[in-house]
Each structure stands twice: as C-alpha cells, then as structure tokens.
C-alpha positions in Angstrom: 110.1 111.0 122.5 108.2 113.3 120.2 105.0 112.0 118.6 105.1 112.2 114.8 101.8 113.8 114.0 101.5 113.0 110.3 102.7 109.4 110.6 99.7 108.3 112.6 97.3 109.9 110.1 98.6 107.6 107.3 98.9 104.5 109.5 95.4 105.0 110.9 94.0 105.2 107.4 95.5 101.9 106.5 93.4 99.8 104.2 93.8 96.8 106.6 91.5 98.6 109.2 87.8 98.1 108.5 85.8 101.3 108.4 83.2 100.4 111.0 82.8 101.1 114.7 84.9 98.1 115.7 88.4 98.8 114.7 90.8 95.8 114.2 94.5 96.5 114.1 96.5 94.9 111.4 98.4 91.8 112.3 102.2 92.1 113.0 104.5 92.1 110.0 101.6 92.7 107.7 101.9 95.4 105.1 99.7 98.4 105.9 99.0 100.6 102.9 97.6 104.1 103.2 96.0 106.7 100.9 96.0 110.4 101.2 93.1 111.6 103.3 90.7 108.7 102.5 88.2 110.0 105.1 87.9 113.3 103.2 87.0 112.0 99.8 83.7 112.6 98.2 80.9 110.0 98.5 78.3 109.1 95.9 76.3 112.0 94.5 73.0 110.5 95.4 73.5 110.6 99.1 70.6 112.6 100.7 71.9 115.6 102.5 70.2 117.8 105.0 72.2 120.9 104.2 69.2 123.1 103.4 66.9 121.8 106.1 66.1 123.8 109.2 65.7 120.9 111.6 68.4 119.1 113.5 70.8 116.7 111.8 70.4 113.0 112.5 73.2 110.6 112.6 73.5 107.8 110.0 72.3 105.2 112.6 69.5 107.6 113.8 70.7 107.3 117.4 72.1 110.8 117.8 70.4 114.1 117.1 72.7 117.1 116.4 71.2 120.5 116.9 72.2 123.3 114.4 72.6 125.7 117.3 74.5 125.4 120.6 72.5 124.0 123.5 72.5 126.2 126.7 72.2 123.6 129.5 72.4 126.4 132.1 75.0 124.6 134.1 78.7 125.3 134.5 80.9 122.4 133.3 83.8 121.2 135.4 85.6 119.8 132.4 88.8 121.7 131.5 89.0 123.1 135.0 92.2 121.3 135.8 92.8 120.1 139.4 95.9 118.7 141.0 99.6 119.0 140.1 101.2 119.2 136.7 104.8 119.1 135.4 107.6 117.5 137.4 106.2 115.7 140.4 107.4 116.3 144.1 108.6 112.7 144.0 111.0 113.5 141.2 112.1 116.9 142.6 113.0 115.5 146.0 115.3 113.0 144.4 117.4 115.1 142.1 120.6 116.8 143.3 122.9 116.3 140.2 122.8 115.0 136.6 123.2 111.3 137.5 120.1 111.6 139.7 118.1 112.6 136.7 119.0 109.4 134.9 118.3 107.3 138.1 114.7 108.6 138.1 114.0 106.6 135.0 116.6 103.8 135.2 115.8 103.0 138.8 117.9 100.8 141.1 115.3 98.0 140.6 115.7 98.2 136.8 119.5 98.2 137.0 119.4 95.2 139.4 117.1 93.4 137.0 119.5 94.0 134.1 122.6 93.0 136.1 121.0 89.8 137.3 120.0 88.4 133.9 123.1 89.7 132.1 125.3 87.8 134.5 123.2 84.7 134.0 123.6 85.0 130.2 127.3 85.9 130.5 128.1 82.8 132.6 126.1 80.7 130.1 127.8 82.1 127.0 131.4 82.6 128.2 131.7 80.4 131.3 132.6 81.5 134.8 136.3 81.4 134.1 136.1 84.0 131.2 133.1 86.1 132.3 133.9 88.8 134.9 130.8 89.5 137.1 128.8 92.5 135.9 127.7 95.1 138.4 125.7 98.4 138.6 128.9 100.6 138.2 129.8 98.8 135.0 126.2 99.1 133.8 126.3 102.8 134.3 129.5 103.0 132.3 128.1 100.9 129.5 124.9 103.0 129.3 127.0 106.2 129.3 129.0 104.9 126.3 125.8 104.1 124.4 124.5 107.7 125.1 127.9 109.1 124.0 127.7 107.1 120.8 124.4 108.8 120.1 125.7 112.2 120.8 128.8 111.7 118.6 126.7 109.9 115.8 128.9 106.8 116.4 126.0 104.3 116.5 126.8 103.0 113.0 130.6 103.1 113.3 132.2 99.6 113.7 133.3 98.9 117.2 136.7 97.9 115.9 137.1 101.5 114.6 136.0 103.1 117.8 138.8 101.2 119.7 141.5 101.4 117.0 144.8 103.1 118.0 144.8 105.5 115.1 141.2 106.5 114.4 139.5 105.5 117.7 138.3 107.8 120.4 140.2 107.8 123.7 137.1 108.2 125.9 135.8 104.8 124.8 139.1 103.1 125.3 139.5 104.7 128.7 136.1 103.4 129.9 136.5 99.7 129.1 138.2 97.4 126.7 136.8 96.5 123.3 136.5 92.8 124.4 134.5 93.7 127.5 132.2 96.0 125.6 131.5 93.2 123.1 130.9 90.7 125.9 128.3 93.0 127.6 126.6 93.8 124.3 126.2 90.1 123.5 125.1 89.1 127.0 122.7 92.0 127.8 119.4 90.4 129.0 116.2 91.5 130.7 114.5 88.2 131.8 115.2 84.7 132.9 116.0 82.7 129.8 115.4 79.3 131.6 111.6 80.0 132.0 111.1 82.1 128.9 109.8 79.3 126.7 106.7 78.8 128.8 106.1 82.5 129.4 106.3 83.4 125.7 103.3 81.1 125.0 101.1 83.5 127.0 103.0 86.8 126.4 104.8 87.8 123.2 106.5 90.6 125.0 107.8 88.4 127.9 111.5 89.1 127.0 111.2 92.7 128.2 107.8 92.7 130.0 109.2 93.3 133.5 111.6 96.0 132.3 109.0 97.8 130.2 106.5 97.9 133.0 109.0 99.4 135.4 110.1 101.9 132.7 106.6 103.1 132.0 105.9 103.4 135.8 108.9 105.7 136.0 107.5 107.9 133.2 104.1 108.2 135.1 105.7 108.7 138.5 108.1 111.6 137.6 105.8 113.8 135.5 102.2 114.8 135.0 101.0 116.5 131.8 99.8 120.1 131.8 96.2 121.0 130.8 96.6 119.6 127.2 97.8 116.1 126.2 97.7 114.1 123.1 97.5 110.3 122.3 99.1 109.1 119.1 101.2 106.2 117.8 104.8 106.1 116.8 106.8 103.5 114.8 110.1 103.0 116.6 112.7 101.9 114.0 113.7 98.2 114.5 114.7 95.5 112.0 115.7 92.7 114.4 113.8 89.4 114.9 110.5 90.1 116.7 107.1 88.5 116.5 105.2 91.8 116.6 107.4 93.9 114.4 105.4 96.1 112.0 106.0 97.0 108.4 104.3 100.2 107.3 105.4 101.4 103.8 103.7 104.8 104.2 106.1 105.8 107.0 108.5 108.6 105.7 111.6 107.2 107.4 112.1 103.7 108.7 109.3 101.4 107.5 110.1 98.6 109.9 109.7 98.9 113.6 107.7 98.5 116.9 104.4 100.3 117.2 104.1 102.4 120.3 101.0 104.1 121.7 102.0 107.3 123.6 100.3 109.8 125.9 102.4 113.0 125.6 102.2 116.5 127.2 101.5 119.1 124.5 103.5 121.8 126.2 106.8 119.9 126.7 106.4 116.8 124.4 107.3 114.6 127.4 106.1 111.0 127.1 103.8 110.5 130.1 102.6 107.0 129.5 103.4 104.3 126.9 102.1 101.0 125.5 103.7 98.6 123.1 101.4 97.0 120.5 102.0 93.3 120.2 99.2 92.3 117.9 96.4 90.0 118.9 96.9 87.8 122.0 98.5 84.4 121.6 95.8 82.1 120.3 93.2 84.8 120.7 91.1 86.9 118.4 92.0 90.4 117.0 91.3 93.2 119.4 88.2 95.3 118.8 87.5 98.9 119.8 91.3 99.2 120.1 91.4 103.0 119.7 89.0 103.6 122.6 90.7 101.1 124.9 94.2 102.5 124.3 93.2 106.1 125.1 91.4 105.0 128.3 94.3 102.9 129.4 96.8 105.6 128.8 94.9 108.3 130.8 93.7 106.0 133.6 96.6 107.0 135.9 95.4 110.6 135.8 92.4 109.8 137.9 88.7 110.7 137.5 89.0 114.4 138.3 91.7 115.5 135.9 90.2 118.4 134.1 92.6 118.0 131.2 92.0 117.8 127.4 93.1 115.0 125.2 93.7 115.4 121.4 93.5 112.3 119.2 93.5 111.5 115.5 90.7 109.7 113.6 91.9 106.2 114.5 91.0 106.9 118.2 88.2 109.5 118.0 84.6 108.4 118.5 81.5 109.6 120.4 81.8 106.6 122.7 85.4 107.6 123.6 84.3 111.2 124.3 81.5 110.0 126.6 83.9 107.7 128.5 86.4 110.5 129.0 83.8 113.0 130.2 83.0 110.5 133.0 86.6 111.1 134.1 86.3 114.8 133.7 88.5 114.8 130.6 87.5 116.6 127.4 88.3 115.2 123.9 89.0 116.9 120.5 90.1 115.1 117.4 89.4 114.3 113.7 86.8 111.6 113.2 86.3 109.0 110.4 83.4 109.5 108.0 82.4 105.9 108.6 81.4 106.5 112.2 77.7 105.9 112.7 77.3 109.1 114.8 78.0 111.4 111.9 75.1 112.9 109.9 75.0 112.3 106.2 75.1 116.1 105.7 78.6 116.2 107.2 80.1 113.8 104.6 82.1 115.0 101.6 80.0 116.2 98.7 80.8 118.1 95.5 77.8 120.3 96.2 79.3 121.8 99.4 81.1 125.2 99.1 84.8 125.3 99.6 85.8 126.6 103.1 82.2 126.2 104.4 81.5 124.5 107.7 78.6 122.7 109.2 78.1 122.5 113.0 76.1 120.1 115.1 75.6 120.3 118.8 74.5 118.1 121.7 74.6 119.0 125.4 78.2 117.7 125.6 79.7 117.7 122.1 80.2 119.9 119.1 80.7 118.3 115.6 82.1 120.3 112.7 82.6 119.4 109.1 84.8 121.7 107.1 85.4 121.7 103.3 89.1 122.4 102.6 88.7 121.8 98.9 86.1 120.8 96.4 84.6 117.3 97.0 86.4 116.8 100.3 85.6 117.3 104.0 87.3 117.1 107.3 85.2 116.2 110.4 86.1 117.1 113.9 84.5 116.1 117.2 85.0 118.1 120.4 83.7 118.0 124.0 85.9 121.0 124.8 84.0 123.5 122.7 80.2 124.0 122.9 79.7 126.6 120.1 80.9 127.4 116.6 
C-alpha cells in the first residue's frame, strides 16, 4: 500500500491540532480542515531575528543552542551504518514455492481458521443449520480469489446479479460458486465472537477486527524488513460504513471518509512494513498527547536497537525529542518540522526580510536544522540527524 505523501501534509496541518509540543489528534468523525502550508507563512514583522548576529542561534524556549557551523565531535557515528538483514526475510523465502504460497505468507492458516470459525458461527445464526452449508478454508480461498478478481477486472461496483447473469455475467464467477452462496458468505463474514463483543467493545473500539488485524500486521513484519531508508506517514483508507472511529477529512483529494492508518514503509519498494489503525481517544479516556512521537517509536520498535536505518517523517511527527529517542536506537531522522516547535530559533521562522532561496543552518552535536525560503515571506524548516553539515 503506497503512502500518499501530500495527503499527510494537509491532514497534519489540520486546524483541529493545537500548535504546541503536545499534539492531540482530532476526534473521530470530526471535520479536519487544512490550509496550504500554514507552517510556512510569515509571522509578525516585529519578531526579533538573529540573522545578522555572529553568535549561535537560541531556540524559542532557550533550551537549545544551535551553532552556525558544523560541530566536529571527533568520533565516528554508527548511525546509518545498517546492520542485519533487509528485504524479504529467510522466514518468507523458505516458505514460498508457488503463487498460493505468497498469499499464505500474509493470510496465514491461523488467520483463515479464525475467519472460518466466526463466519460459521454467524452463518448458523443468520440462516440456520439447515440452510447454512459449513464454510471451510478451501471455500474461503475461492471467495478471496473472487474478490481479488473483481478488483483486477474493475467489477467491485458491478451488481452481483449482473456478474452472475446468463447473458452479461462472467463464467469464471459462475463456475466458482453460486450467486446465492456468494451472497451468504458476504453477509456472514466475521472476524470475532459476536456473543462476547458487547463487553469487549467497551474497552476496545477495534475489538471487531482486533485479533485479525494483529495477526495481519505480524505477517507484514515477519516477511520483510525495510532497506536503509524508511518513511512513516498516514493514509486515509476509503470507507463509508458504520464505524465509531471513521474519519472525515475534506482536504483529501479522493475519498474524504475513511479509516486513518499510520504506516511504516520501505522507501525502495513501497512495501508496508508495519501498520497501526487510529481509533481516536481510548473509551472513557483523554485525548492522546505526543501522538506523533509515540506512533513513530511504536512502528520502528520491531527493528531493534541497532538498526542503522533512516526514517523520514512529515511535520506532524518530526520533533527534536523524537530524533533523540531514535538516535538511542541507532536510527537517524529527517523531516519537515512545524514552526511552533519550541526548539526552533526565531531566526528560522518566516519573515519578509529574508531573501528568497536563502537558507539558515543550525548545528548541534547530533542534529542539523535548516530553514529555506522558497518564496517571499515563507519558510520551510527541516530537522535531520542524518546530516551534520550544510
């Protein structure tokens, strides 16, 4: 699943998110509105800038001192010296002999048995044991194959009655199973025990698919490791059904309703290496704070503490605190950073007095901060622990 780079920029700039160090994600089904590059707009003219000074830059909170010149620490950094394996794992390679084996790497036998168990429970409840024919793994494979074929042939929006019609239908669907059986399975497909769902949903909004989703994400991590560069971003997966944590984001270019996913993807292959589903604040709890930092650390946790990879993020996630936490795991960070971050010097903020295409650089022993002026009165600020000089 490819990460849509520009979508996260608009969503992360949503007006619902307060511009301070503690980000709070918008509540589910709340309209998130965005503006074009709000973090690049010019501030008040009477902000005191340090552009013409010769001393170091000081952050807005005074806690960070940024040198104007790179700091030579005299030691060789281990970050970005990747260790371990990358790409398809030995676990995956040893289990693939033909095309069906590739699908079984992700839809494992445990996942299929889970679906078969709860679909049979729902089928018996809905149709009765006399009308419901027991569902098994072979029939599940056939059903999933038909869904994939509908996607290949762009038949997802075609009425089922038309796909099975004698004149206009497609023989491959009719040969696989009857229209009645396909409809029965579609209506009965379940991923959890409905009898205990009412109690579980009080503690977990995602309880309907929690077990399935955890096994699916485990398959993603087990079968592939990212190469030297990875990125963390969000994606709005189109969905208009009933769901307590469905999002509505009007700034999205395509579907504006959907489920918000946080993804860790390999930059070389676009493979989704790890995934989280955003469900809003906990049931009966408070909105989550420092969400961007927590999401990134959770997604890269399985890579271990000696990865040597680089992670790219957008301004919703990027912060000095995140960069420091990643360095402890031997992972470098590069990403755009919001102008409201307290670690940014005033001189790096947008100003009509700064020259177009000019850049300011700040350095610490582990980080480089750059503020570039793409057009008059605007500025884009970037934080990197991967680069130590201009």
